[in-house]
PDB file of N, CA, C and O in Angstrom:
ATOM      1  N   MET A   1       1.008  -1.127  -0.548  1.00  0.00           N
ATOM      2  CA  MET A   1      -0.203   0.278   0.117  1.00  0.00           C
ATOM      3  C   MET A   1       0.635   1.405  -0.185  1.00  0.00           C
ATOM      4  O   MET A   1       0.542   2.174  -1.142  1.00  0.00           O
ATOM      5  N   ILE A   2       1.509   1.403   0.806  1.00  0.00           N
ATOM      6  CA  ILE A   2       2.964   2.613   0.908  1.00  0.00           C
ATOM      7  C   ILE A   2       3.571   2.622  -0.241  1.00  0.00           C
ATOM      8  O   ILE A   2       3.618   3.715  -0.806  1.00  0.00           O
ATOM      9  N   LEU A   3       4.142   1.557  -0.853  1.00  0.00           N
ATOM     10  CA  LEU A   3       4.590   1.634  -2.026  1.00  0.00           C
ATOM     11  C   LEU A   3       3.855   2.084  -3.495  1.00  0.00           C
ATOM     12  O   LEU A   3       4.383   2.761  -4.378  1.00  0.00           O
ATOM     13  N   GLY A   4       2.495   1.513  -3.498  1.00  0.00           N
ATOM     14  CA  GLY A   4       1.696   2.263  -4.581  1.00  0.00           C
ATOM     15  C   GLY A   4       0.937   3.897  -3.846  1.00  0.00           C
ATOM     16  O   GLY A   4       0.010   4.550  -4.325  1.00  0.00           O
ATOM     17  N   LEU A   5       1.432   4.071  -3.054  1.00  0.00           N
ATOM     18  CA  LEU A   5       1.127   5.529  -3.088  1.00  0.00           C
ATOM     19  C   LEU A   5       2.357   6.051  -3.155  1.00  0.00           C
ATOM     20  O   LEU A   5       2.693   6.529  -4.238  1.00  0.00           O
ATOM     21  N   VAL A   6       2.806   6.065  -2.624  1.00  0.00           N
ATOM     22  CA  VAL A   6       4.893   6.439  -3.242  1.00  0.00           C
ATOM     23  C   VAL A   6       4.766   6.917  -4.528  1.00  0.00           C
ATOM     24  O   VAL A   6       4.829   8.101  -4.856  1.00  0.00           O
ATOM     25  N   MET A   7       4.524   5.656  -5.488  1.00  0.00           N
ATOM     26  CA  MET A   7       4.377   5.499  -6.747  1.00  0.00           C
ATOM     27  C   MET A   7       3.881   6.451  -7.624  1.00  0.00           C
ATOM     28  O   MET A   7       4.549   6.819  -8.590  1.00  0.00           O
ATOM     29  N   ALA A   8       2.104   7.151  -7.242  1.00  0.00           N
ATOM     30  CA  ALA A   8       1.191   7.587  -7.499  1.00  0.00           C
ATOM     31  C   ALA A   8       1.972   9.257  -7.006  1.00  0.00           C
ATOM     32  O   ALA A   8       2.051  10.454  -7.282  1.00  0.00           O
ATOM     33  N   ALA A   9       2.289   8.470  -6.340  1.00  0.00           N
ATOM     34  CA  ALA A   9       3.161  10.426  -5.437  1.00  0.00           C
ATOM     35  C   ALA A   9       4.152  11.052  -6.641  1.00  0.00           C
ATOM     36  O   ALA A   9       4.359  12.233  -6.920  1.00  0.00           O
ATOM     37  N   MET A  10       4.702   9.796  -7.269  1.00  0.00           N
ATOM     38  CA  MET A  10       5.790   9.423  -8.027  1.00  0.00           C
ATOM     39  C   MET A  10       5.195  10.166  -9.870  1.00  0.00           C
ATOM     40  O   MET A  10       5.861  10.786 -10.698  1.00  0.00           O
ATOM     41  N   VAL A  11       3.959   9.800  -9.897  1.00  0.00           N
ATOM     42  CA  VAL A  11       3.467   9.649 -11.783  1.00  0.00           C
ATOM     43  C   VAL A  11       3.262  10.964 -11.296  1.00  0.00           C
ATOM     44  O   VAL A  11       4.093  11.733 -11.780  1.00  0.00           O
ATOM     45  N   VAL A  12       2.278  11.638 -10.333  1.00  0.00           N
ATOM     46  CA  VAL A  12       1.731  13.176 -10.522  1.00  0.00           C
ATOM     47  C   VAL A  12       2.563  13.932 -10.185  1.00  0.00           C
ATOM     48  O   VAL A  12       2.339  14.913 -10.895  1.00  0.00           O
ATOM     49  N   SER A  13       3.975  14.314  -9.144  1.00  0.00           N
ATOM     50  CA  SER A  13       4.561  14.876  -9.307  1.00  0.00           C
ATOM     51  C   SER A  13       5.314  15.669 -10.337  1.00  0.00           C
ATOM     52  O   SER A  13       5.637  16.853 -10.436  1.00  0.00           O
ATOM     53  N   HIS A  14       5.608  13.709 -11.665  1.00  0.00           N
ATOM     54  CA  HIS A  14       6.393  13.708 -12.836  1.00  0.00           C
ATOM     55  C   HIS A  14       5.136  15.048 -13.261  1.00  0.00           C
ATOM     56  O   HIS A  14       5.404  16.238 -13.093  1.00  0.00           O
ATOM     57  N   PHE A  15       3.626  14.504 -13.883  1.00  0.00           N
ATOM     58  CA  PHE A  15       2.993  15.381 -14.470  1.00  0.00           C
ATOM     59  C   PHE A  15       2.825  16.712 -14.361  1.00  0.00           C
ATOM     60  O   PHE A  15       2.449  17.609 -15.116  1.00  0.00           O
ATOM     61  N   LEU A  16       3.331  16.601 -12.827  1.00  0.00           N
ATOM     62  CA  LEU A  16       2.621  18.333 -12.768  1.00  0.00           C
ATOM     63  C   LEU A  16       3.946  19.485 -13.469  1.00  0.00           C
ATOM     64  O   LEU A  16       3.784  20.492 -14.160  1.00  0.00           O
ATOM     65  N   ALA A  17       5.429  18.757 -12.889  1.00  0.00           N
ATOM     66  CA  ALA A  17       6.681  19.120 -13.305  1.00  0.00           C
ATOM     67  C   ALA A  17       6.447  19.050 -14.401  1.00  0.00           C
ATOM     68  O   ALA A  17       7.590  19.342 -14.751  1.00  0.00           O
ATOM     69  N   ILE A  18       5.918  18.905 -15.351  1.00  0.00           N
ATOM     70  CA  ILE A  18       5.788  18.508 -16.949  1.00  0.00           C
ATOM     71  C   ILE A  18       5.137  19.562 -17.781  1.00  0.00           C
ATOM     72  O   ILE A  18       5.516  19.952 -18.885  1.00  0.00           O
ATOM     73  N   SER A  19       4.033  19.993 -17.052  1.00  0.00           N
ATOM     74  CA  SER A  19       3.451  20.800 -17.023  1.00  0.00           C
ATOM     75  C   SER A  19       3.893  22.574 -16.967  1.00  0.00           C
ATOM     76  O   SER A  19       3.198  23.444 -17.492  1.00  0.00           O
ATOM     77  N   MET A  20       5.290  22.862 -16.152  1.00  0.00           N
ATOM     78  CA  MET A  20       5.566  23.466 -15.185  1.00  0.00           C
ATOM     79  C   MET A  20       6.818  24.073 -16.180  1.00  0.00           C
ATOM     80  O   MET A  20       7.300  25.181 -16.418  1.00  0.00           O
ATOM     81  N   VAL A  21       7.030  22.760 -16.584  1.00  0.00           N
ATOM     82  CA  VAL A  21       8.713  23.613 -17.957  1.00  0.00           C
ATOM     83  C   VAL A  21       8.713  22.959 -18.887  1.00  0.00           C
ATOM     84  O   VAL A  21       7.912  22.051 -19.109  1.00  0.00           O
ATOM     85  N   GLN A  22       9.513  23.271 -19.515  1.00  0.00           N
ATOM     86  CA  GLN A  22       9.647  22.454 -20.978  1.00  0.00           C
ATOM     87  C   GLN A  22      10.556  20.903 -20.315  1.00  0.00           C
ATOM     88  O   GLN A  22      11.387  20.862 -19.408  1.00  0.00           O
ATOM     89  N   ALA A  23      10.119  19.989 -20.997  1.00  0.00           N
ATOM     90  CA  ALA A  23       9.696  18.610 -20.879  1.00  0.00           C
ATOM     91  C   ALA A  23      11.645  18.106 -20.277  1.00  0.00           C
ATOM     92  O   ALA A  23      12.192  17.517 -19.345  1.00  0.00           O
ATOM     93  N   VAL A  24      12.014  18.818 -21.541  1.00  0.00           N
ATOM     94  CA  VAL A  24      13.958  18.559 -21.671  1.00  0.00           C
ATOM     95  C   VAL A  24      14.234  19.260 -20.136  1.00  0.00           C
ATOM     96  O   VAL A  24      14.559  18.488 -19.233  1.00  0.00           O
ATOM     97  N   TYR A  25      14.119  20.594 -19.859  1.00  0.00           N
ATOM     98  CA  TYR A  25      14.654  21.034 -18.045  1.00  0.00           C
ATOM     99  C   TYR A  25      13.950  19.980 -16.555  1.00  0.00           C
ATOM    100  O   TYR A  25      14.352  19.828 -15.402  1.00  0.00           O
ATOM    101  N   MET A  26      12.933  19.511 -17.207  1.00  0.00           N
ATOM    102  CA  MET A  26      12.618  18.986 -15.805  1.00  0.00           C
ATOM    103  C   MET A  26      13.074  17.088 -16.147  1.00  0.00           C
ATOM    104  O   MET A  26      13.383  16.453 -15.138  1.00  0.00           O
ATOM    105  N   ILE A  27      13.090  16.260 -17.617  1.00  0.00           N
ATOM    106  CA  ILE A  27      13.614  15.083 -17.018  1.00  0.00           C
ATOM    107  C   ILE A  27      15.496  15.176 -16.581  1.00  0.00           C
ATOM    108  O   ILE A  27      15.915  14.668 -15.541  1.00  0.00           O
ATOM    109  N   SER A  28      16.080  15.634 -17.212  1.00  0.00           N
ATOM    110  CA  SER A  28      17.968  16.584 -17.424  1.00  0.00           C
ATOM    111  C   SER A  28      18.458  15.966 -15.526  1.00  0.00           C
ATOM    112  O   SER A  28      19.321  15.315 -14.938  1.00  0.00           O
ATOM    113  N   LEU A  29      16.686  17.056 -15.170  1.00  0.00           N
ATOM    114  CA  LEU A  29      16.709  17.565 -13.480  1.00  0.00           C
ATOM    115  C   LEU A  29      16.161  15.959 -12.960  1.00  0.00           C
ATOM    116  O   LEU A  29      16.570  15.759 -11.817  1.00  0.00           O
ATOM    117  N   LYS A  30      15.750  15.361 -13.235  1.00  0.00           N
ATOM    118  CA  LYS A  30      15.231  13.961 -12.703  1.00  0.00           C
ATOM    119  C   LYS A  30      16.197  13.112 -13.197  1.00  0.00           C
ATOM    120  O   LYS A  30      16.199  12.151 -12.428  1.00  0.00           O
ATOM    121  N   ARG A  31      17.008  12.942 -14.051  1.00  0.00           N
ATOM    122  CA  ARG A  31      18.007  12.336 -13.826  1.00  0.00           C
ATOM    123  C   ARG A  31      19.333  12.013 -12.674  1.00  0.00           C
ATOM    124  O   ARG A  31      19.933  10.963 -12.442  1.00  0.00           O
ATOM    125  N   THR A  32      19.499  13.540 -12.027  1.00  0.00           N
ATOM    126  CA  THR A  32      20.115  13.805 -10.899  1.00  0.00           C
ATOM    127  C   THR A  32      20.173  12.911 -10.763  1.00  0.00           C
ATOM    128  O   THR A  32      21.331  12.492 -10.770  1.00  0.00           O
ATOM    129  N   SER A  33      19.268  12.055 -10.573  1.00  0.00           N
ATOM    130  CA  SER A  33      18.372  10.966  -9.590  1.00  0.00           C
ATOM    131  C   SER A  33      19.912  10.005 -10.029  1.00  0.00           C
ATOM    132  O   SER A  33      19.413   9.779 -11.131  1.00  0.00           O
ATOM    133  N   ILE A  34      20.472   9.710 -10.064  1.00  0.00           N
ATOM    134  CA  ILE A  34      21.462   8.986  -9.982  1.00  0.00           C
ATOM    135  C   ILE A  34      22.999   8.832  -9.180  1.00  0.00           C
ATOM    136  O   ILE A  34      23.792   7.940  -8.878  1.00  0.00           O
ATOM    137  N   LEU A  35      22.878  10.082  -9.073  1.00  0.00           N
ATOM    138  CA  LEU A  35      23.699  10.433  -8.047  1.00  0.00           C
ATOM    139  C   LEU A  35      23.303   9.765  -6.779  1.00  0.00           C
ATOM    140  O   LEU A  35      24.012   9.285  -5.894  1.00  0.00           O
ATOM    141  N   PHE A  36      21.905   9.849  -6.898  1.00  0.00           N
ATOM    142  CA  PHE A  36      21.299   9.140  -4.977  1.00  0.00           C
ATOM    143  C   PHE A  36      21.443   7.677  -5.371  1.00  0.00           C
ATOM    144  O   PHE A  36      21.857   7.115  -4.357  1.00  0.00           O
ATOM    145  N   GLY A  37      21.326   6.933  -6.187  1.00  0.00           N
ATOM    146  CA  GLY A  37      21.906   5.513  -6.902  1.00  0.00           C
ATOM    147  C   GLY A  37      23.653   4.924  -6.506  1.00  0.00           C
ATOM    148  O   GLY A  37      24.069   3.889  -5.985  1.00  0.00           O
ATOM    149  N   VAL A  38      24.324   6.127  -7.035  1.00  0.00           N
ATOM    150  CA  VAL A  38      25.748   5.232  -6.975  1.00  0.00           C
ATOM    151  C   VAL A  38      25.278   5.461  -5.208  1.00  0.00           C
ATOM    152  O   VAL A  38      25.058   4.415  -4.598  1.00  0.00           O
ATOM    153  N   LEU A  39      25.191   6.259  -4.737  1.00  0.00           N
ATOM    154  CA  LEU A  39      26.040   7.055  -3.085  1.00  0.00           C
ATOM    155  C   LEU A  39      24.814   5.761  -2.362  1.00  0.00           C
ATOM    156  O   LEU A  39      25.070   5.439  -1.202  1.00  0.00           O
ATOM    157  N   TYR A  40      23.599   5.094  -3.002  1.00  0.00           N
ATOM    158  CA  TYR A  40      23.474   4.296  -2.154  1.00  0.00           C
ATOM    159  C   TYR A  40      24.252   2.786  -2.571  1.00  0.00           C
ATOM    160  O   TYR A  40      24.469   2.013  -1.639  1.00  0.00           O
ATOM    161  N   GLY A  41      24.540   2.502  -3.548  1.00  0.00           N
ATOM    162  CA  GLY A  41      25.156   1.662  -3.704  1.00  0.00           C
ATOM    163  C   GLY A  41      26.245   1.830  -3.286  1.00  0.00           C
ATOM    164  O   GLY A  41      27.008   0.889  -3.502  1.00  0.00           O
ATOM    165  N   ALA A  42      26.848   3.068  -2.504  1.00  0.00           N
ATOM    166  CA  ALA A  42      28.466   2.934  -1.628  1.00  0.00           C
ATOM    167  C   ALA A  42      27.840   2.373  -0.257  1.00  0.00           C
ATOM    168  O   ALA A  42      28.334   1.392   0.298  1.00  0.00           O
ATOM    169  N   PHE A  43      26.908   2.942   0.169  1.00  0.00           N
ATOM    170  CA  PHE A  43      27.000   2.884   1.786  1.00  0.00           C
ATOM    171  C   PHE A  43      26.450   1.585   2.555  1.00  0.00           C
ATOM    172  O   PHE A  43      26.831   0.940   3.532  1.00  0.00           O
ATOM    173  N   LEU A  44      24.811   1.462   1.183  1.00  0.00           N
ATOM    174  CA  LEU A  44      23.773   0.269   1.746  1.00  0.00           C
ATOM    175  C   LEU A  44      24.761  -0.596   1.452  1.00  0.00           C
ATOM    176  O   LEU A  44      25.580  -1.045   2.255  1.00  0.00           O
ATOM    177  N   PHE A  45      24.656  -0.916  -0.123  1.00  0.00           N
ATOM    178  CA  PHE A  45      25.587  -2.435  -0.917  1.00  0.00           C
ATOM    179  C   PHE A  45      26.347  -2.297  -0.088  1.00  0.00           C
ATOM    180  O   PHE A  45      26.028  -2.830   0.975  1.00  0.00           O
ATOM    181  N   LYS A  46      26.907  -1.986  -0.101  1.00  0.00           N
ATOM    182  CA  LYS A  46      29.357  -1.578  -0.099  1.00  0.00           C
ATOM    183  C   LYS A  46      29.635  -2.068  -1.554  1.00  0.00           C
ATOM    184  O   LYS A  46      30.482  -2.901  -1.877  1.00  0.00           O
ATOM    185  N   GLU A  47      28.902  -1.504  -2.250  1.00  0.00           N
ATOM    186  CA  GLU A  47      29.385  -1.920  -4.121  1.00  0.00           C
ATOM    187  C   GLU A  47      30.879  -1.453  -3.995  1.00  0.00           C
ATOM    188  O   GLU A  47      31.271  -0.793  -3.033  1.00  0.00           O
ATOM    189  N   GLU A  48      31.451  -1.730  -4.734  1.00  0.00           N
ATOM    190  CA  GLU A  48      33.179  -1.850  -5.715  1.00  0.00           C
ATOM    191  C   GLU A  48      33.249  -0.706  -6.769  1.00  0.00           C
ATOM    192  O   GLU A  48      32.388  -0.452  -7.611  1.00  0.00           O
ATOM    193  N   LYS A  49      34.644   0.057  -6.534  1.00  0.00           N
ATOM    194  CA  LYS A  49      34.188   0.326  -8.160  1.00  0.00           C
ATOM    195  C   LYS A  49      33.723   1.499  -8.277  1.00  0.00           C
ATOM    196  O   LYS A  49      33.817   2.094  -9.350  1.00  0.00           O
ATOM    197  N   ILE A  50      33.014   2.162  -6.973  1.00  0.00           N
ATOM    198  CA  ILE A  50      32.635   3.245  -7.397  1.00  0.00           C
ATOM    199  C   ILE A  50      32.969   4.174  -7.487  1.00  0.00           C
ATOM    200  O   ILE A  50      32.146   5.050  -7.223  1.00  0.00           O
ATOM    201  N   GLY A  51      34.289   4.589  -7.887  1.00  0.00           N
ATOM    202  CA  GLY A  51      34.748   5.837  -8.074  1.00  0.00           C
ATOM    203  C   GLY A  51      34.681   5.755  -9.486  1.00  0.00           C
ATOM    204  O   GLY A  51      35.135   6.734 -10.077  1.00  0.00           O
ATOM    205  N   GLU A  52      34.187   4.749 -10.234  1.00  0.00           N
ATOM    206  CA  GLU A  52      34.361   4.669 -11.487  1.00  0.00           C
ATOM    207  C   GLU A  52      32.571   5.206 -11.797  1.00  0.00           C
ATOM    208  O   GLU A  52      32.480   6.203 -12.514  1.00  0.00           O
ATOM    209  N   ARG A  53      32.073   4.977 -11.610  1.00  0.00           N
ATOM    210  CA  ARG A  53      30.223   5.030 -11.586  1.00  0.00           C
ATOM    211  C   ARG A  53      30.310   6.452 -10.437  1.00  0.00           C
ATOM    212  O   ARG A  53      29.357   7.226 -10.508  1.00  0.00           O
ATOM    213  N   LEU A  54      31.125   6.690  -9.688  1.00  0.00           N
ATOM    214  CA  LEU A  54      30.520   8.271  -9.309  1.00  0.00           C
ATOM    215  C   LEU A  54      31.410   9.649 -10.808  1.00  0.00           C
ATOM    216  O   LEU A  54      31.298  10.867 -10.945  1.00  0.00           O
ATOM    217  N   VAL A  55      32.106   8.704 -11.507  1.00  0.00           N
ATOM    218  CA  VAL A  55      33.086   9.861 -12.511  1.00  0.00           C
ATOM    219  C   VAL A  55      31.680   9.812 -13.653  1.00  0.00           C
ATOM    220  O   VAL A  55      31.241  10.909 -13.998  1.00  0.00           O
ATOM    221  N   GLY A  56      30.930   8.409 -14.276  1.00  0.00           N
ATOM    222  CA  GLY A  56      30.078   8.421 -14.698  1.00  0.00           C
ATOM    223  C   GLY A  56      28.382  10.019 -14.408  1.00  0.00           C
ATOM    224  O   GLY A  56      27.707  10.798 -15.081  1.00  0.00           O
ATOM    225  N   ALA A  57      28.606   9.493 -12.722  1.00  0.00           N
ATOM    226  CA  ALA A  57      26.911   9.786 -12.424  1.00  0.00           C
ATOM    227  C   ALA A  57      27.831  11.771 -12.860  1.00  0.00           C
ATOM    228  O   ALA A  57      27.317  12.644 -13.560  1.00  0.00           O
ATOM    229  N   LEU A  58      28.715  11.821 -12.395  1.00  0.00           N
ATOM    230  CA  LEU A  58      29.253  13.723 -12.053  1.00  0.00           C
ATOM    231  C   LEU A  58      29.436  13.895 -14.035  1.00  0.00           C
ATOM    232  O   LEU A  58      29.218  14.999 -14.532  1.00  0.00           O
ATOM    233  N   ILE A  59      29.686  13.148 -14.599  1.00  0.00           N
ATOM    234  CA  ILE A  59      29.423  13.530 -16.426  1.00  0.00           C
ATOM    235  C   ILE A  59      27.999  13.742 -16.414  1.00  0.00           C
ATOM    236  O   ILE A  59      27.551  14.868 -16.630  1.00  0.00           O
ATOM    237  N   MET A  60      27.108  12.577 -16.138  1.00  0.00           N
ATOM    238  CA  MET A  60      25.503  13.451 -16.295  1.00  0.00           C
ATOM    239  C   MET A  60      25.509  14.372 -15.353  1.00  0.00           C
ATOM    240  O   MET A  60      25.997  15.494 -15.483  1.00  0.00           O
ATOM    241  N   ILE A  61      24.983  13.948 -14.394  1.00  0.00           N
ATOM    242  CA  ILE A  61      24.973  16.045 -13.070  1.00  0.00           C
ATOM    243  C   ILE A  61      25.118  16.960 -14.242  1.00  0.00           C
ATOM    244  O   ILE A  61      24.152  17.509 -14.771  1.00  0.00           O
ATOM    245  N   ILE A  62      26.954  17.176 -14.822  1.00  0.00           N
ATOM    246  CA  ILE A  62      27.849  18.635 -15.405  1.00  0.00           C
ATOM    247  C   ILE A  62      26.717  18.717 -17.107  1.00  0.00           C
ATOM    248  O   ILE A  62      26.590  19.757 -17.753  1.00  0.00           O
ATOM    249  N   GLY A  63      25.958  17.176 -17.545  1.00  0.00           N
ATOM    250  CA  GLY A  63      24.831  17.491 -18.622  1.00  0.00           C
ATOM    251  C   GLY A  63      24.295  18.396 -17.828  1.00  0.00           C
ATOM    252  O   GLY A  63      24.490  19.582 -18.096  1.00  0.00           O
ATOM    253  N   VAL A  64      23.524  18.036 -16.705  1.00  0.00           N
ATOM    254  CA  VAL A  64      22.248  18.947 -16.283  1.00  0.00           C
ATOM    255  C   VAL A  64      22.129  20.121 -16.095  1.00  0.00           C
ATOM    256  O   VAL A  64      21.101  20.796 -16.153  1.00  0.00           O
ATOM    257  N   PHE A  65      23.679  20.581 -15.743  1.00  0.00           N
ATOM    258  CA  PHE A  65      24.251  22.198 -15.590  1.00  0.00           C
ATOM    259  C   PHE A  65      24.014  22.462 -16.352  1.00  0.00           C
ATOM    260  O   PHE A  65      22.933  23.020 -16.541  1.00  0.00           O
ATOM    261  N   LEU A  66      25.613  22.025 -18.065  1.00  0.00           N
ATOM    262  CA  LEU A  66      24.797  22.553 -19.247  1.00  0.00           C
ATOM    263  C   LEU A  66      23.421  22.817 -20.033  1.00  0.00           C
ATOM    264  O   LEU A  66      22.938  23.656 -20.794  1.00  0.00           O
ATOM    265  N   ILE A  67      23.077  21.623 -19.410  1.00  0.00           N
ATOM    266  CA  ILE A  67      21.617  22.539 -20.297  1.00  0.00           C
ATOM    267  C   ILE A  67      20.816  23.127 -19.901  1.00  0.00           C
ATOM    268  O   ILE A  67      19.721  23.289 -20.441  1.00  0.00           O
ATOM    269  N   ALA A  68      21.336  23.777 -18.415  1.00  0.00           N
ATOM    270  CA  ALA A  68      20.187  24.302 -17.808  1.00  0.00           C
ATOM    271  C   ALA A  68      20.842  25.739 -18.027  1.00  0.00           C
ATOM    272  O   ALA A  68      20.260  26.772 -18.357  1.00  0.00           O
ATOM    273  N   PHE A  69      22.127  25.560 -17.777  1.00  0.00           N
ATOM    274  CA  PHE A  69      22.246  27.001 -18.017  1.00  0.00           C
ATOM    275  C   PHE A  69      22.990  27.357 -19.105  1.00  0.00           C
ATOM    276  O   PHE A  69      23.484  28.475 -19.251  1.00  0.00           O
ATOM    277  N   GLY A  70      23.099  26.362 -19.947  1.00  0.00           N
ATOM    278  CA  GLY A  70      23.546  26.460 -21.469  1.00  0.00           C
ATOM    279  C   GLY A  70      23.356  27.969 -22.369  1.00  0.00           C
ATOM    280  O   GLY A  70      23.705  28.034 -23.547  1.00  0.00           O
TER     281      GLY A  70
END
């Protein structure tokens, strides 16, 4: 039940954000969640080679900033 409510909130916020800004800006900002995924992998699951994953995630984050401010 809780998972369903969280997913519903995600969908509602997604479409609300799409209606407020251009889709490319919203999607690029949404993609910053990759950074949280890498950090969860490092701290919760003790994954190896976090440095490589962080470099990839940071390249994606730099892309977000280039889109937003470029």
